[in-house]
C-alpha positions in Angstrom: 0.0 0.0 0.0 1.6 3.4 -1.0 2.2 5.9 1.7 1.2 9.4 0.4 -0.3 12.5 2.0 -3.4 12.0 -0.2 -3.7 8.4 0.7 -3.3 9.2 4.5 -6.0 12.0 4.3 -8.7 9.5 3.2 -8.2 7.2 6.3 -10.7 7.6 9.2 -8.1 7.6 11.9 -6.6 10.8 10.5 -9.7 13.0 10.7 -9.1 16.3 12.4 -5.3 15.7 12.1 -4.7 19.2 11.3 -7.0 20.9 13.8 -5.7 24.3 15.0 -7.4 23.6 18.3 -5.2 20.6 19.0 -2.9 22.8 21.2 -3.1 24.2 24.9 -4.6 27.6 25.6 -1.4 29.1 26.6 0.0 28.6 23.1 -2.8 30.8 21.8 -2.4 33.4 24.4 1.2 33.7 23.5 0.5 33.8 19.9 -2.0 36.6 20.6 0.7 38.4 22.7 3.0 38.2 19.6 0.3 39.4 17.4 -0.7 42.4 19.5 3.1 43.6 20.1 3.8 43.2 16.4 6.5 40.5 16.9 4.6 37.6 15.3 7.2 37.3 12.4 10.1 37.1 14.5 12.3 34.1 13.6 12.8 31.2 16.1 14.2 27.7 16.5 12.8 25.0 18.9 14.2 21.6 19.6 12.0 18.5 20.7 13.9 15.9 22.7 13.7 13.9 26.0 15.9 13.7 29.0 15.5 10.1 30.4 15.3 6.7 28.6 12.0 5.1 29.6 11.7 1.6 31.4 15.2 1.6 32.2 16.1 1.1 28.6 19.4 2.1 26.9 17.7 3.9 24.0 14.4 5.3 22.5 13.1 4.3 19.0 11.9 7.5 17.3 8.4 7.2 16.0 5.3 9.5 15.1 6.9 11.5 12.5 4.3 10.5 9.8 1.6 12.0 12.0 3.6 15.2 12.6 3.9 15.5 8.7 0.2 15.2 8.1 -0.7 17.5 11.0 1.6 20.3 9.7 0.4 19.8 6.1 -3.2 20.0 7.1 -2.9 22.6 9.8 -5.9 25.0 9.7 -8.5 26.9 11.7 -11.9 26.0 10.6 -14.7 28.5 11.0 -16.3 26.5 13.7 -13.1 26.6 15.6 -12.7 30.3 15.1 -16.3 30.8 16.3 -15.4 28.8 19.4 -12.3 30.8 20.2 -14.5 33.9 20.0 -16.6 32.6 22.8 -13.7 32.5 25.1 -13.6 36.2 25.2 -9.8 36.4 25.1 -9.0 37.4 21.5 -10.1 40.2 19.3 -11.6 39.9 15.9 -8.3 41.0 14.1 -6.4 38.2 15.6 -9.2 35.7 14.7 -9.0 36.9 11.1 -5.3 36.2 11.1 -6.0 32.6 12.2 -8.4 32.1 9.3 -5.3 32.3 6.9 -3.0 30.3 9.1 -0.7 27.9 7.4 2.5 26.1 8.5 5.3 27.9 6.6 8.2 26.8 8.6 11.2 24.4 8.3 11.3 21.0 9.9 14.2 18.7 10.4 13.7 15.4 12.0 15.3 12.1 12.9 13.7 9.4 10.6 11.3 7.0 12.3 12.9 3.9 13.4 16.2 5.6 14.4 17.4 4.8 17.9 18.0 8.2 19.8 19.3 9.2 23.1 18.6 11.8 25.8 18.9 15.4 24.9 19.5 14.9 21.3 16.9 16.8 19.0 14.4 14.4 17.4 12.7 17.3 15.8 14.3 20.8 14.9 11.6 23.4 13.9 12.4 26.8 12.4 10.2 29.7 11.3 8.0 32.5 12.7 7.6 32.2 16.3 3.7 32.8 15.9 3.7 29.3 14.1 6.2 27.5 16.2 4.5 28.4 19.4 1.2 26.9 18.2 2.5 23.4 17.2 4.3 22.7 20.3 1.7 20.5 22.1 0.6 18.4 19.0 4.2 17.6 18.1 4.9 16.5 21.6 1.8 14.4 21.7 2.6 12.6 18.4 6.3 11.9 19.2 5.9 11.2 22.9 3.2 8.5 22.3 4.5 6.6 19.4 8.1 6.7 20.4 7.3 5.3 23.8 5.2 2.5 22.5 7.6 1.7 19.7 10.4 1.5 22.3 8.3 -0.8 24.5 7.6 -3.2 21.6 11.4 -3.2 20.7 12.2 -4.2 24.3 9.5 -7.0 24.2 10.8 -8.2 20.8 14.4 -8.2 22.1 13.3 -10.3 25.2 12.1 -13.3 23.0 15.8 -13.5 21.6 18.2 -12.5 24.3 20.3 -9.9 22.7 20.2 -11.1 19.0 18.4 -8.9 16.4 17.3 -11.8 14.1 15.4 -15.1 14.4 12.9 -13.8 16.9 9.7 -15.3 17.8 6.5 -13.5 16.9 4.7 -11.0 19.1 1.1 -9.9 18.3 -0.2 -6.7 19.7 -3.5 -7.4 21.5 -4.1 -4.1 23.1 -7.1 -2.4 21.8 -9.4 -3.2 24.7 -6.8 -2.0 27.2 -5.7 1.4 25.4 -6.8 4.7 27.0 -8.8 5.5 23.8 -9.3 4.5 20.2 -6.6 7.0 19.0 -4.1 5.6 21.4 -5.1 2.0 20.3 -4.7 2.7 16.6 -1.6 4.7 16.7 -0.2 2.4 19.5 -0.7 -0.7 17.2 1.2 1.2 14.5 4.1 2.0 16.8 4.1 -1.4 18.1 4.5 -2.9 14.6 7.2 -0.3 13.9 9.0 -1.5 16.9 9.1 -5.2 15.7 5.6 -6.8 16.5 4.5 -9.1 13.6 0.8 -8.4 13.8 -2.1 -6.6 15.7 -5.5 -7.7 16.7 -6.8 -4.2 16.0 -8.6 -4.4 12.7 -8.9 -0.5 12.3 -5.2 -0.4 12.7 -4.7 -3.1 10.2 -6.9 -1.2 7.6 -5.2 2.3 8.2 -1.6 1.0 8.2 -1.6 -2.2 6.1 -0.5 -4.1 9.3 -1.0 -7.9 9.3 -4.0 -8.7 11.7 -4.3 -11.9 13.9 -6.9 -13.3 16.2 -8.9 -16.6 16.6 -11.4 -17.2 19.3 -12.0 -16.1 22.9 -13.1 -18.3 25.9 -16.7 -17.1 25.3 -16.7 -19.2 22.1 -15.5 -22.4 23.9 -18.1 -21.8 26.7 -21.1 -21.2 24.2 -21.0 -25.0 23.1 -21.7 -28.1 25.2 -18.3 -29.2 25.1 -14.7 -28.0 24.4 -14.3 -30.5 21.7 -17.5 -29.5 19.9 -16.3 -25.8 20.1 -13.1 -26.7 18.5 -14.7 -28.7 15.7 -17.1 -25.9 15.0 -14.3 -23.5 14.7 -12.2 -25.5 12.4 -15.2 -26.3 10.0 -15.3 -22.4 9.4 -11.3 -21.9 9.3 -9.9 -25.3 8.6 -6.7 -23.6 7.0 -6.2 -21.4 10.2 -6.8 -23.7 13.0 -5.4 -22.1 16.2 -7.2 -23.2 19.2 -7.4 -21.7 22.7 -6.8 -24.6 25.2 -7.1 -23.2 28.6 -10.8 -22.7 29.1 -11.1 -25.7 31.3 -8.0 -27.7 31.8 -4.9 -27.2 29.5 -3.3 -30.5 29.6 -6.1 -32.7 30.6 -8.7 -31.4 28.3 -7.6 -28.6 26.0 -4.5 -30.0 24.3 -6.0 -33.5 24.2 -9.1 -32.2 22.3 -6.9 -30.0 20.1 -4.9 -33.1 19.0 -8.1 -35.0 18.2 -9.5 -32.2 16.1 -6.0 -31.8 14.6 -6.0 -35.6 13.4 -9.5 -35.0 11.8 -8.0 -31.9 10.1 -5.2 -33.9 8.6 -7.7 -36.2 7.0 -9.0 -33.4 5.1 -5.8 -32.1 3.9 -5.2 -29.4 6.7 -3.2 -29.2 9.7 -3.4 -27.9 13.3 -1.4 -24.7 13.1 -1.1 -23.8 16.7 -2.7 -23.8 20.3 -3.0 -20.8 22.4 -2.5 -20.8 26.4 -3.9 -17.7 28.2 -3.3 -18.6 31.8 -1.4 -20.6 34.5 2.3 -21.5 34.6 3.2 -20.7 31.0 6.7 -22.1 31.2 5.5 -25.5 32.7 2.4 -25.8 30.6 4.2 -24.9 27.2 6.7 -27.5 28.0 4.0 -30.1 28.8 2.0 -29.0 25.8 5.0 -29.6 23.6 5.5 -33.1 24.7 1.9 -33.9 24.0 2.0 -32.3 20.6 5.3 -34.0 19.6 4.1 -37.4 20.8 0.9 -37.1 18.8 3.0 -36.3 15.7 2.2 -32.5 15.7 5.9 -31.3 15.9 5.2 -28.3 13.7 2.1 -27.0 15.7 3.0 -23.8 17.4 2.5 -22.7 21.0 1.3 -19.2 21.6 0.9 -17.7 24.8 -0.8 -14.6 26.3 -1.9 -13.5 29.8 -0.9 -9.9 30.7 2.6 -10.5 29.5 5.5 -7.9 29.7 9.2 -8.0 28.6 10.5 -9.3 32.0 8.1 -12.3 31.8 8.9 -12.9 28.1 12.6 -12.9 29.0 12.1 -15.3 31.9 10.2 -17.7 29.8 12.9 -17.5 27.1 15.6 -18.2 29.8 13.5 -21.1 31.3 13.6 -22.7 27.8 9.9 -22.5 27.4 9.0 -23.9 23.8 6.9 -20.9 22.9 6.6 -19.8 19.2 4.6 -16.5 19.8 3.4 -14.1 22.3 0.2 -12.0 22.5 0.9 -8.8 24.4 -1.8 -6.3 25.5 -2.0 -3.9 28.5 1.8 -3.7 29.2 2.6 -2.8 25.6 -0.3 -0.6 24.5 -0.2 1.6 27.7 3.6 1.1 28.4 2.3 0.1 31.9 5.7 0.5 33.8 6.6 3.9 32.2 3.5 5.7 31.0 5.0 8.9 29.6 8.2 9.5 27.7 8.5 13.1 28.7 9.7 14.9 25.5 10.0 18.6 25.7 10.0 21.5 23.1 12.3 24.1 24.0 13.3 27.5 22.4 17.1 27.4 21.5 17.5 30.4 19.2 15.4 33.6 18.5 15.8 36.6 16.4 17.2 39.8 18.0 17.9 42.8 16.0 17.6 40.9 12.8 19.9 38.2 13.7 19.2 34.6 14.9 20.7 34.5 18.3 21.3 31.4 20.6 19.2 31.4 23.7 19.3 29.1 26.9 17.0 28.1 29.7 18.7 27.8 33.0 17.4 25.9 35.9 18.4 25.0 39.4 18.1 21.4 38.3 21.1 20.8 35.9 19.1 18.3 33.7 16.7 21.1 32.7 19.5 23.4 31.5 18.9 23.5 27.6 21.5 23.3 24.8 21.5 26.5 23.0 21.6 27.4 19.3 20.5 25.9 16.2 22.1 22.3 16.3 22.6 19.0 14.2 23.5 15.6 15.5 26.1 13.2 14.1 26.4 9.5 14.8 30.0 7.8 14.8 30.1 4.1 13.7 33.3 1.9 14.2 33.1 -1.5 12.3 29.3 -0.8 11.7 28.5 -0.3 15.5 27.2 2.9 16.7 29.8 4.1 19.1 28.9 7.8 19.9 26.9 10.8 19.1 27.9 14.4 18.8 25.6 17.4 19.3 27.0 20.2 17.2 26.1 23.8 16.3 24.6 23.7 12.7 27.4 25.8 11.2 30.1 23.5 12.4 31.8 21.1 10.1 31.3 17.3 10.7 34.5 15.6 11.9 36.6 14.0 9.2 40.0 13.5 11.0 41.2 9.9 11.3 41.0 10.4 15.1 38.5 12.2 17.2 38.2 12.6 20.9 34.8 13.1 22.6 34.3 14.1 26.2 31.3 13.8 28.6 29.5 17.1 28.8 29.0 16.8 32.5 32.0 14.8 33.6 34.5 16.3 31.3 37.3 14.1 32.5 35.7 11.2 30.9 36.8 10.9 27.3 36.4 8.5 24.3 38.8 8.4 21.4 37.4 7.0 17.9 39.6 5.9 15.0 38.7 4.7 11.7 35.1 5.7 11.9 32.2 6.6 9.6 29.7 9.5 10.4 26.0 9.9 9.7 24.0 13.1 10.2 20.7 12.1 11.8 18.4 15.1 11.4 17.0 15.2 7.7 15.0 17.9 6.0 11.2 17.3 6.1 9.5 20.7 5.4 11.3 23.6 3.8 9.5 27.0 4.1 6.3 25.0 4.5 6.8 22.7 1.5 7.1 19.0 2.1 10.6 17.8 0.8 10.4 14.3 2.4 9.4 11.1 0.7 7.3 9.0 3.3 8.4 5.6 3.5 5.8 2.8 4.0 5.3 1.3 7.5 7.0 -1.8 6.3 10.1 0.3 5.2 10.3 2.0 8.5 10.0 -1.3 10.3 12.7 -2.8 8.4 14.9 0.3 8.9 14.3 0.3 12.7 15.5 -3.4 12.9 18.6 -2.5 10.8 19.4 0.4 13.1 18.9 -1.6 16.2 21.4 -4.0 14.9 24.0 -1.4 14.9 23.7 -0.8 18.6 26.0 -2.7 21.0 25.0 -5.8 23.0 25.7 -3.6 26.2 23.3 -0.8 24.9 20.7 -3.3 24.1 20.9 -4.9 27.5 17.5 -4.5 29.2 18.9 -4.5 32.8 21.3 -1.7 33.6 22.4 -1.0 29.9 25.5 0.6 29.0 25.1 4.4 28.8 25.6 5.4 25.3 28.0 8.1 24.7 26.5 11.5 23.6 28.8 14.6 23.5 28.5 18.2 23.0 31.0 19.8 20.6 33.6 22.0 22.1 31.8 25.2 20.3 28.5 24.2 21.8 29.9 23.4 25.2 31.6 26.7 25.4 28.6 28.6 24.1 26.5 26.9 26.8 28.9 27.6 29.5 29.1 31.4 28.5 25.3 31.8 28.4 25.0 30.0 31.8 27.5 32.5 33.1 25.9 35.4 31.4 22.5 34.5 32.9 23.9 34.2 36.2 25.5 37.6 36.2 22.6 39.3 34.7 20.2 37.9 37.2 22.2 38.4 40.6 
């Protein structure tokens, strides 16, 4: 299925994607202030980034850019929305008339979806009129925060099925629709889950909207609606003889469910079909899967898969894997679609440069909390690879030249005595142009292409960075010029506000 703006605009989930009211009130009040004091055309630059990796992870998988693109492309204030703003009695008619012609005319650079990113690195860099950039803050944060969080959670779960290997994984299907906070979170969460490595979703709307494979068989209610488990299985395979996956834990997995599934499977073989799988949704999954495997193998069903569900998370999946449970697939719901242990990524959107006397000038936010001191200026991010492995990132001022020397030494921006020297490296710039002066210049990849790119990018991370427990802290440095600019601005702010 092609991915184009015209295609996306026809999909139900994208309705109202460009609403001018998808913002917080204080964005509009600031816009009104710029309008009234004649500074609405002042140029500015904002960075969108996060400060802490979620779930104790070693990275974040960037996601949500497609939704950002459609939002900025469609961004308008409808007459109904303007009429609503008039009822708030906060804005005069001249400002509301200005909103009637509002369009995004700025420039956006972004990290492509599926790229592993790290704290304090700009995921998005937006340039343009401060009037426009102020409006879009909350929507951009919403899109990037949510999908990046869920994509990262999915990647952790997929990784848990295979230790630290990036290939030969068992399948994980996303089953979270009924547990998501709302329908939008469910549909976009399914998209992010697939991007992060899940193989399918139970969410049919997500399947239609994003061409994700859909999966699902029957629930316990199907089994209970018949006089016997055997009768329920037989009725199901009459309808789906070529898709026979049977839920075996309604009554007793080993004494009833698997035995009846084998009996039905033998009849299927007489018809030229086979028993594709059984699903266990409760109990000791490690023990039950091992005993189920024995029963299936003894009956000649060595290729029948065992699928498990039951409120799984990455720790449970990892433990099952380490216990040698012969599980072929996992159905994951609540813990994935809600990122249950870490429900918010916490991306922020900070002003890093603003126009002063006609010149774009770096600006900084200073805080008593060092983690909240921003990196000033218009910036780019480059990644260093050594023997194909991502070894360090460098946040640089945009005008700086990318290092090309045979040897480069990086230092920790907080603990400067910590240094890392790289030799024989290659370099990749992470931020790529998406919009230039309001015009889309980026070719949208398909979701399958993004998913494949994400897996390829994850394969460039070291085993230590991928480690789920206490992962290695990936090295992210500030260039010397940026480090000095930050130091001088902090000192200047301290002197000016004494």
